[in-house]
C-alpha positions in Angstrom: 102.5 -11.1 57.9 103.7 -8.1 55.8 107.0 -9.8 55.4 105.2 -12.8 54.1 103.3 -10.6 51.6 106.3 -8.7 50.5 108.6 -11.7 50.4 112.1 -12.3 51.8 114.3 -11.1 49.1 114.8 -7.3 48.5 114.0 -7.3 44.8 110.8 -9.2 45.5 109.9 -6.6 48.2 110.4 -3.8 45.7 108.1 -5.4 43.1 105.6 -6.3 45.8 105.6 -2.7 47.2 105.2 -1.4 43.6 102.2 -3.7 43.0 100.7 -2.7 46.4 101.2 1.0 45.6 99.7 0.6 42.1 96.7 -1.3 43.6 96.2 1.4 46.2 96.4 4.2 43.6 94.0 2.4 41.3 91.6 1.9 44.2 91.6 5.6 45.0 91.1 6.6 41.4 88.1 4.2 41.0 86.6 5.5 44.3 87.0 9.1 43.1 85.5 8.3 39.7 82.5 6.5 41.2 82.0 8.8 44.3 82.3 12.2 42.8 79.3 13.5 40.8 80.0 14.3 37.1 79.4 17.9 36.0 78.5 18.7 32.5 77.4 22.0 31.0 76.4 23.3 27.6 75.8 26.8 26.4 72.2 27.5 25.3 71.8 28.7 21.8 69.3 31.5 21.1 68.4 30.0 17.6 66.6 26.9 16.3 67.9 25.2 13.2 64.9 24.9 10.8 65.0 22.8 7.7 62.3 22.2 5.2 61.5 21.2 1.6 59.5 23.6 -0.5 57.0 22.3 -3.0 54.6 24.2 -5.3 50.8 23.7 -5.3 50.9 20.6 -7.6 53.6 19.1 -5.3 56.7 19.6 -7.5 60.0 20.9 -6.0 60.3 24.7 -6.4 63.2 25.9 -8.6 66.6 26.7 -7.0 67.0 30.3 -6.0 66.6 32.9 -3.3 63.1 33.2 -1.7 61.5 35.7 0.7 60.3 33.7 3.7 58.4 34.7 6.8 58.1 32.6 10.0 55.6 33.3 12.8 55.0 31.7 16.2 51.6 31.6 17.8 50.2 30.7 21.2 47.1 29.3 19.7 46.2 26.8 16.9 44.1 29.6 15.2 45.0 33.1 14.2 43.0 36.2 13.6 45.6 37.2 11.0 48.3 39.8 11.0 50.1 42.0 8.5 53.2 40.8 6.7 56.4 41.3 8.7 54.7 41.9 12.0 52.3 40.5 14.6 50.2 43.7 14.7 46.5 43.0 14.8 46.8 39.3 15.9 46.6 38.7 19.7 47.9 35.1 19.2 51.0 36.1 17.2 54.0 35.9 19.6 57.0 36.3 17.2 57.8 37.0 13.6 61.0 36.7 11.6 61.1 37.8 8.0 63.8 36.9 5.5 63.8 39.4 2.6 66.2 41.7 0.9 69.7 41.0 2.1 68.4 38.1 4.3 66.6 36.0 1.6 66.6 32.2 2.0 68.6 30.1 -0.4 66.8 27.1 -1.7 68.6 24.2 -3.5 66.8 21.1 -4.8 63.8 22.4 -2.8 65.6 22.4 0.5 66.1 25.4 2.8 67.9 25.9 6.1 67.3 28.8 8.4 68.6 29.6 11.9 65.3 30.9 13.4 65.9 33.6 16.0 69.0 34.9 14.3 67.2 38.1 13.1 64.7 38.5 15.9 65.0 37.0 19.4 62.4 34.4 20.6 59.8 35.1 23.2 59.8 33.2 26.5 57.2 30.6 25.3 56.7 28.9 22.0 53.6 26.9 21.1 52.8 27.1 17.4 54.7 27.8 14.1 53.4 28.7 10.7 55.5 29.3 7.6 54.4 31.7 4.8 56.3 31.8 1.5 56.1 35.4 0.3 55.8 35.7 -3.5 
């Protein structure tokens, strides 16, 4: 039967063997692709990209420039208040990051972008965020 598959002539046999070997290799590759689990990994980043648009009280875009900005994270929807630059005095305040001095936030056309966590590492849980623009 193999002689029937491969053919009677030597050059036909070579091509038939080549086709048979190619089919076998392709079958093994397909099996390996489908049978082996895929592994993917990604490095966790310690920061969160935060983007916002700043408007003044009447709703107009704030002028371009550098602004002092403070971000705070809370474990509650309400806060008892804390001092600027810290969570002192507020049991619900979990984290604070203040951008002042050399770390001011650049605002263009009212838009700002900040990598939260780049100045102060995050706590293990995050529930609430409040942004205060410091004047």
